[in-house]
PAFI-157458 format. One record per residue: x negated, y, z of N, C-alpha, C, O in turn. Coordinates in steps of 0.05 Angstrom, whole numbers, padded with zeros to 5 digits, always signed. Layout:
<recs>
XYZXYZXYZXYZ ...
</recs>
This chain:
<recs>
-00385-01245+00336-00391-01225+00343-00369-01203+00323-00357-01183+00329 -00371-01218+00297-00359-01206+00279-00328-01201+00291-00318-01178+00292 -00316-01222+00298-00291-01221+00304-00283-01204+00327-00260-01196+00329 -00309-01197+00354-00297-01178+00361-00298-01153+00354-00280-01140+00365 -00314-01139+00338-00308-01119+00321-00288-01113+00308-00283-01090+00304 -00270-01136+00296-00244-01131+00277-00225-01132+00306-00202-01122+00305 -00231-01141+00324-00205-01140+00349-00213-01111+00351-00193-01098+00346 -00237-01094+00357-00240-01077+00366-00231-01048+00348-00237-01025+00356 -00218-01052+00326-00210-01029+00308-00194-01010+00323-00175-01015+00337 -00203-00988+00319-00195-00966+00333-00179-00946+00305-00192-00943+00285 -00160-00938+00305-00146-00916+00283-00125-00903+00300-00119-00907+00324 -00112-00885+00281-00087-00869+00288-00062-00885+00293-00054-00902+00278 -00052-00878+00314-00021-00889+00314-00006-00870+00308-00012-00846+00310 +00022-00882+00298+00045-00872+00285+00047-00844+00305+00038-00825+00293 +00054-00841+00321+00060-00825+00354+00033-00797+00344+00037-00774+00339 +00010-00810+00343-00012-00788+00338-00006-00767+00315-00006-00742+00314 +00001-00793+00291-00003-00783+00266+00017-00758+00265+00011-00735+00259 +00052-00769+00276+00065-00740+00279+00059-00720+00297+00064-00696+00292 +00048-00727+00316+00037-00697+00333+00018-00682+00318+00017-00658+00325 +00003-00688+00301-00020-00677+00286+00007-00656+00267+00008-00632+00270 +00027-00673+00247+00044-00660+00234+00059-00636+00239+00062-00615+00226 +00072-00649+00271+00083-00622+00284+00066-00600+00288+00071-00577+00282 +00047-00609+00298+00026-00583+00300+00018-00567+00276+00015-00542+00278 +00015-00578+00258+00013-00561+00229+00037-00551+00224+00040-00528+00215 +00059-00569+00230+00081-00549+00220+00088-00520+00237+00101-00502+00227 +00078-00520+00260+00087-00497+00285+00065-00479+00271+00075-00459+00260 +00042-00481+00270+00019-00465+00252+00025-00457+00226+00012-00439+00214 +00045-00469+00215+00053-00457+00180+00077-00440+00186+00084-00419+00175 +00088-00451+00205+00120-00428+00219+00103-00405+00228+00119-00387+00225 +00081-00394+00236+00078-00373+00250+00062-00357+00226+00065-00333+00221 +00047-00372+00214+00028-00359+00194+00036-00348+00165+00020-00334+00151 +00065-00356+00157+00072-00354+00135+00085-00327+00137+00081-00311+00120 +00102-00321+00157+00115-00290+00155+00089-00279+00167+00087-00258+00154 +00073-00280+00180+00052-00259+00186+00036-00253+00162+00027-00230+00159 +00031-00272+00144+00018-00268+00116+00036-00244+00101+00027-00222+00094 +00065-00253+00098+00084-00241+00082+00079-00207+00096+00070-00191+00079 +00082-00200+00115+00085-00181+00134+00054-00160+00129+00053-00136+00134 +00034-00177+00118+00011-00167+00118+00010-00155+00084+00004-00132+00079 +00017-00171+00068+00025-00158+00043+00040-00142+00036+00035-00130+00015 +00060-00136+00050+00077-00116+00048+00068-00089+00058+00075-00068+00048 +00051-00094+00081+00035-00073+00095+00023-00061+00068+00026-00038+00061 +00010-00079+00057-00014-00068+00040-00002-00060+00019-00017-00046+00007 +00023-00063+00006+00033-00051-00013+00033-00022-00009+00019-00006-00021 +00051-00015+00010+00055+00005+00024+00035+00023+00029+00038+00047+00021 +00018+00017+00038-00008+00031+00044-00019+00041+00009-00022+00065+00002 -00024+00020-00008-00029+00032-00038-00011+00050-00046-00020+00070-00058 +00014+00048-00042+00029+00076-00052+00030+00100-00044+00038+00121-00055 +00019+00094-00013+00010+00119-00001-00013+00133-00017-00013+00154-00030 -00033+00115-00012-00066+00129-00020-00061+00131-00051-00076+00147-00063 -00044+00120-00064-00041+00136-00088-00035+00163-00090-00047+00179-00105 -00016+00170-00075-00010+00195-00067-00019+00214-00061-00015+00236-00069 -00039+00206-00040-00068+00217-00030-00086+00224-00051-00097+00246-00053 -00088+00201-00070-00107+00206-00091-00093+00234-00107-00103+00256-00109 -00065+00226-00117-00054+00254-00140-00062+00278-00119-00064+00299-00132 -00066+00282-00091-00063+00308-00085-00099+00317-00084-00109+00339-00083 -00108+00297-00083-00140+00303-00082-00144+00309-00109-00161+00327-00112 -00135+00301-00128-00141+00308-00157-00131+00343-00166-00142+00359-00181 -00102+00344-00147-00095+00369-00149-00114+00390-00137-00121+00411-00149 -00121+00382-00109-00142+00399-00099-00171+00405-00117-00183+00426-00113 -00181+00387-00137-00199+00392-00153-00192+00406-00173-00209+00423-00180 -00172+00404-00186-00160+00422-00208-00156+00445-00198-00161+00462-00215 -00146+00455-00174-00138+00472-00164-00162+00488-00158-00158+00510-00169 -00185+00488-00147-00214+00497-00143-00227+00501-00167-00239+00523-00170 -00227+00484-00189-00242+00486-00213-00225+00507-00238-00238+00520-00255 -00198+00508-00234-00179+00516-00255-00156+00532-00243-00136+00536-00255 -00159+00537-00227-00134+00553-00211-00112+00539-00209-00112+00515-00217 -00089+00551-00198-00063+00546-00189-00047+00553-00218-00049+00575-00229 -00028+00525-00232-00017+00532-00250+00017+00536-00239+00028+00526-00220 +00027+00554-00259+00048+00565-00252+00068+00548-00240+00076+00553-00217 +00079+00524-00254+00095+00505-00240+00082+00480-00229+00090+00457-00234 +00064+00485-00217+00040+00465-00201+00037+00438-00234+00044+00438-00257 +00023+00417-00214+00010+00399-00231+00037+00379-00235+00058+00380-00223 +00030+00364-00254+00057+00342-00263+00047+00316-00280+00031+00314-00298 +00062+00296-00266+00050+00269-00289+00065+00273-00317+00062+00257-00336 +00080+00294-00318+00088+00307-00357+00069+00313-00364+00062+00333-00350 +00047+00308-00386+00030+00313-00390+00038+00338-00423+00022+00353-00434 +00063+00333-00429+00066+00356-00448+00070+00390-00432+00071+00408-00448 +00072+00397-00408+00063+00414-00399+00036+00426-00393+00038+00448-00381 +00011+00419-00398-00012+00419-00404-00021+00426-00365-00043+00434-00357 -00006+00423-00354-00013+00417-00322-00019+00397-00317-00015+00395-00292 -00028+00375-00326-00030+00351-00319-00057+00347-00304-00075+00363-00309 -00061+00330-00287-00089+00323-00280-00101+00305-00284-00108+00290-00266 -00108+00298-00315-00112+00271-00326-00144+00275-00320-00157+00257-00309 -00156+00301-00327-00188+00306-00314-00196+00302-00293-00220+00306-00290 -00179+00294-00269-00183+00305-00247-00177+00268-00236-00197+00258-00225 -00156+00252-00240-00153+00222-00232-00150+00211-00261-00151+00222-00283 -00145+00187-00254-00148+00171-00280-00123+00153-00278-00115+00136-00262 -00113+00165-00302-00078+00157-00303-00075+00131-00308-00052+00122-00307 -00094+00115-00314-00084+00085-00326-00082+00076-00299-00067+00056-00298 -00095+00086-00267-00093+00074-00253-00065+00077-00232-00058+00064-00212 -00056+00093-00245-00031+00101-00228-00012+00089-00226-00006+00085-00249 +00004+00078-00212+00035+00055-00209+00051+00075-00215+00063+00069-00236 +00057+00097-00205+00084+00115-00206+00072+00143-00222+00055+00159-00216 +00092+00140-00248+00076+00168-00268+00100+00178-00272+00108+00177-00296 +00122+00193-00248+00142+00213-00245+00144+00231-00222+00163+00232-00206 +00118+00250-00221+00110+00260-00197+00101+00292-00208+00090+00298-00229 +00111+00312-00184+00098+00339-00189+00079+00349-00167+00091+00344-00146 +00060+00359-00163+00045+00369-00144+00054+00397-00141+00057+00407-00164 +00061+00417-00120+00058+00440-00116+00038+00451-00091+00027+00439-00073 +00039+00481-00097+00014+00481-00070+00025+00509-00063+00031+00525-00080 +00027+00514-00034+00038+00540-00029+00024+00545-00003+00022+00529+00016 +00012+00576-00005+00000+00579+00022+00011+00573+00054-00005+00568+00072 +00036+00573+00056+00052+00569+00079+00048+00534+00080+00039+00525+00101 +00053+00518+00061+00061+00488+00063+00040+00473+00054+00040+00449+00056 +00017+00490+00042-00006+00473+00025+00005+00454+00006+00024+00458-00008 -00008+00433+00004-00001+00410-00023+00019+00395-00012+00019+00389+00012 +00043+00387-00033+00066+00377-00033+00068+00359-00056+00060+00368-00077 +00077+00336-00056+00085+00320-00070+00109+00311-00072+00120+00301-00053 +00123+00313-00100+00152+00310-00102+00151+00291-00125+00136+00293-00144 +00175+00265-00119+00176+00252-00142+00167+00226-00145+00176+00210-00161 +00145+00220-00125+00129+00200-00117+00143+00177-00106+00163+00184-00093 +00138+00143-00108+00149+00130-00089+00141+00118-00067+00150+00097-00057 +00109+00140-00056+00107+00136-00027+00122+00153-00012+00114+00157+00011 +00146+00165-00021+00158+00182-00005+00174+00163+00021+00170+00165+00045 +00192+00145+00007+00203+00134+00031+00187+00116+00037+00199+00104+00056 +00164+00103+00033+00147+00087+00054+00138+00110+00078+00133+00103+00101 +00137+00137+00069+00120+00155+00095+00141+00154+00114+00135+00141+00134 +00167+00165+00115+00189+00166+00123+00214+00156+00119+00229+00167+00103 +00223+00134+00133+00252+00117+00118+00270+00132+00110+00286+00123+00093 +00272+00153+00118+00300+00180+00108+00293+00188+00086+00310+00201+00074 +00264+00184+00072+00263+00206+00054+00270+00192+00022+00272+00168+00020 +00273+00206+00004+00275+00189-00027+00253+00191-00034+00233+00199-00022 +00255+00181-00064+00236+00189-00083+00231+00222-00094+00210+00232-00102 +00255+00234-00090+00256+00261-00090+00245+00281-00076+00240+00303-00085 +00239+00270-00047+00231+00284-00028+00208+00300-00026+00189+00285-00023 +00203+00318-00027+00176+00337-00023+00159+00328-00001+00170+00335+00020 +00140+00319+00002+00123+00297+00022+00098+00324+00027+00091+00337+00007 +00091+00329+00046+00071+00346+00051+00041+00331+00057+00042+00309+00067 +00023+00339+00052-00001+00326+00053-00014+00319+00081-00029+00300+00082 -00008+00332+00100-00001+00325+00125+00014+00300+00129+00004+00285+00146 +00032+00294+00120+00051+00272+00118+00038+00248+00114+00041+00227+00127 +00018+00252+00088+00015+00228+00075-00018+00221+00089-00025+00198+00095 -00033+00245+00092-00058+00234+00110-00052+00224+00135-00069+00209+00143 -00031+00228+00152-00020+00225+00172-00016+00195+00177-00024+00182+00197 -00004+00184+00153+00006+00158+00153-00013+00139+00150-00014+00116+00159 -00031+00153+00131-00056+00132+00125-00075+00133+00153-00085+00112+00160 -00078+00149+00164-00092+00144+00190-00081+00130+00214-00094+00126+00234 -00053+00120+00210-00040+00096+00231-00056+00076+00232-00051+00056+00246 
</recs>
């Protein structure tokens, strides 16, 4: 009985092992680029979300204190900053200006979210609030 049990040993053949390795390689080749794209998209959404938070802070400041002559800025020396309405410690980009007009609404200039929203924009392009919210709703 014991000899028959030893002869009946079953295991993986070399071919079966190679097939499993090839399948795992194919899965890894598909998954790694997909995860990389997911990370890039998340970074882009974070930049645009930060821009939306800055504009939300400007709206709060506008409602409580009125509109300053030159808009709001990340430059705290001009007294027109939004430090009471957004937390500066959470912002990655610290060189922007928010302006408001009746015709165009709120616009953000100098923020690194502009090239993310429209590929032809630069960091100095004024981006309208509607473009920021439109990008986030995609």
